[in-house]
C-alpha positions in Angstrom: -17.5 -2.5 -1.1 -17.7 -1.8 -5.0 -14.1 -2.4 -7.5 -12.6 -1.6 -10.4 -10.4 -4.2 -11.3 -7.0 -3.8 -13.1 -5.1 -6.7 -15.0 -4.1 -7.4 -18.6 -3.6 -11.1 -17.7 -7.3 -12.1 -18.9 -6.4 -15.6 -16.2 -5.2 -13.4 -13.2 -8.1 -10.5 -13.8 -10.7 -13.0 -13.7 -9.7 -15.4 -11.0 -9.4 -11.4 -9.3 -12.9 -11.0 -10.0 -13.6 -14.0 -8.5 -11.8 -14.2 -5.2 -13.0 -10.8 -4.6 -16.6 -12.0 -4.9 -16.6 -14.6 -2.5 -15.4 -12.5 -0.2 -18.0 -10.4 -0.9 -16.5 -7.3 -3.1 -18.5 -6.3 -6.4 -16.5 -5.6 -8.5 -18.2 -3.4 -11.2 -15.3 -3.1 -13.8 -12.8 -5.6 -14.3 -10.8 -4.5 -17.1 -7.3 -4.6 -20.0 -5.8 -1.6 -20.7 -5.1 1.9 -19.1 -7.7 4.0 -21.3 -10.1 1.7 -20.1 -9.0 2.3 -16.8 -9.4 6.2 -16.9 -13.1 5.5 -18.1 -14.1 3.1 -15.4 -12.3 5.4 -12.5 -14.6 8.3 -14.1 -17.7 6.6 -14.5 -17.9 3.7 -11.5 -16.8 5.8 -9.0 -15.6 2.8 -6.8 -15.1 2.4 -3.2 -11.9 0.7 -3.4 -9.3 0.0 -7.3 -6.7 -2.5 -8.3 -4.7 -1.8 -10.5 -1.9 -3.4 -12.5 0.7 -0.9 -12.8 2.1 -1.9 -16.2 -1.3 -2.1 -18.9 -1.3 -1.8 -22.3 -0.8 -0.1 -24.8 2.6 0.9 -23.6 3.5 -0.9 -20.7 5.3 1.0 -18.7 3.0 2.4 -15.3 0.1 3.8 -17.4 -1.7 1.7 -14.4 -0.1 3.7 -11.7 -1.1 7.1 -13.4 -4.5 6.2 -14.4 -4.8 5.9 -10.6 -2.5 9.3 -10.0 -4.8 11.1 -12.2 -8.7 9.5 -10.6 -7.2 10.2 -7.0 -6.3 13.9 -8.5 -10.2 14.0 -9.6 -11.5 11.9 -6.0 -9.1 13.0 -3.4 -7.9 9.9 -0.9 -9.8 7.2 -3.8 -8.3 3.9 -2.3 -6.1 2.6 -4.5 -3.7 -1.0 -4.7 -1.1 -1.3 -6.8 0.1 -4.5 -8.1 3.5 -5.3 -9.5 5.7 -7.9 -10.8 8.8 -6.0 -9.4 9.8 -3.7 -6.5 9.6 0.2 -8.5 10.8 2.4 -6.2 10.0 5.4 -8.4 6.6 3.9 -8.2 6.2 3.4 -4.9 7.3 7.2 -4.0 4.9 8.5 -6.3 2.0 6.7 -5.1 2.9 8.1 -1.7 4.1 11.3 -2.7 0.0 12.8 -2.3 0.3 12.1 2.4 -2.7 11.1 2.3 -4.3 7.6 3.1 -6.0 4.3 1.6 -2.6 3.4 -0.6 -1.5 -0.2 -1.0 1.4 -0.9 -3.3 1.9 -5.2 -3.4 3.6 -7.8 -5.2 2.0 -9.8 -7.3 3.3 -13.1 -5.7 0.6 -11.8 -2.3 -2.0 -12.0 -4.7 -2.1 -16.2 -4.6 -2.1 -15.6 -0.6 -6.1 -15.2 -0.3 -6.4 -14.7 3.1 -3.0 -11.8 3.1 -4.5 -10.4 -0.1 -8.6 -9.8 0.5 -7.2 -8.6 4.1 -4.9 -5.9 2.2 -7.9 -4.9 0.1 -10.2 -4.1 2.8 -7.4 -2.2 4.7 -6.8 0.0 1.8 -10.9 0.9 1.3 -10.9 1.9 4.6 -7.8 4.2 4.5 -5.1 2.2 6.0 -2.1 1.1 3.9 -0.8 -1.8 2.5 2.5 -2.4 1.6 4.4 -4.9 0.8 7.6 -6.3 3.2 9.7 -5.9 -0.1 9.0 -2.7 -0.8 9.6 -1.5 3.1 13.2 -2.4 3.1 14.0 -1.2 -0.8 13.3 2.2 0.7 14.5 1.7 4.3 18.0 1.1 2.4 17.2 3.1 -0.1 17.0 5.8 3.2 19.5 3.8 5.1 22.8 6.7 5.0 20.1 8.9 6.4 21.5 10.5 9.9 18.1 9.8 11.8 17.7 6.4 10.4 20.4 5.3 11.1 20.4 6.1 13.9 17.7 3.6 14.7 18.6 0.2 16.6 18.1 -3.3 14.6 14.7 -3.3 16.4 12.9 0.0 16.0 14.1 -0.9 12.4 12.2 -4.4 13.0 9.6 -2.0 14.0 10.1 0.3 11.8 9.1 -1.9 8.9 6.1 -3.7 10.6 4.9 -0.6 11.4 4.7 0.8 7.6 3.4 -2.4 6.6 0.2 -0.9 8.9 0.4 -3.5 11.1 -0.9 -2.0 14.9 1.0 -2.4 18.1 -0.6 -5.6 19.0 0.3 -7.3 15.5 3.9 -6.2 16.1 3.9 -7.5 18.7 2.4 -10.7 17.6 5.4 -10.9 14.7 8.2 -10.3 17.1 7.0 -11.8 20.1 7.5 -9.2 22.5 5.0 -7.3 24.2 2.9 -4.3 22.9 4.2 -2.1 25.6 7.8 -2.9 24.1 6.9 -1.8 21.0 4.9 1.0 22.4 8.3 2.2 23.5 10.3 1.4 20.5 7.8 3.0 18.9 8.4 6.4 20.7 12.7 5.9 20.2 11.2 6.3 16.6 8.9 9.0 16.3 11.9 11.1 18.4 14.9 9.9 16.4 13.6 10.6 12.3 11.3 13.4 14.4 7.7 12.9 14.0 5.2 13.6 16.3 3.3 11.2 18.0 -0.1 10.3 17.1 -2.4 8.0 18.4 -4.7 7.3 15.2 -2.7 3.9 13.2 -3.6 5.9 9.9 -1.6 9.3 10.5 1.3 7.2 12.2 1.4 5.1 9.0 1.9 8.0 6.8 4.7 9.9 8.8 6.2 6.7 8.4 5.7 6.5 4.9 5.9 10.2 4.3 9.8 10.1 6.0 10.6 6.7 3.9 9.1 8.9 1.2 11.7 11.4 1.8 
């Protein structure tokens, strides 16, 4: 699987390159700036892009914007964004087109190799990998919305894990409940949020994320 990596810190960029290579990924470009990222995405057409939000020369949101432009050219291009802090605006921009293959992780998660590699593979496969802190912020920012406020505490727990990209089995394991209970909570969540049910995990997660994105 071919990867374009964009990270301005040399040690982190080099470390991620070695980590990805050790898990069978081919890092076809490892760049440190926004313009270099745009060029690499055009030339290499990777299977997945791993992008730091803030890149030179301005250190604002150049990494994110380069990734968004690439997704406009190549709809559905899998992009995993890395950020030092939760930025709701960045998360909303990333989710705006309503398609799969998206992820937003805090850089702290990178130091858990298993968690990071799982997120890369999930995004590359067209799924989602949203950091729990990102989901929590989106939930809080929408808390005054009447349907969301109607969710029970357990339903909010299920919704949070669903939005991370967890399957029913994974949610059941995390919350120590049965898959049947997860199914019932999910049906209730969909009803309260006005989201049509779906057996496809990616569509289900994207529906929830679209709702959280407002």
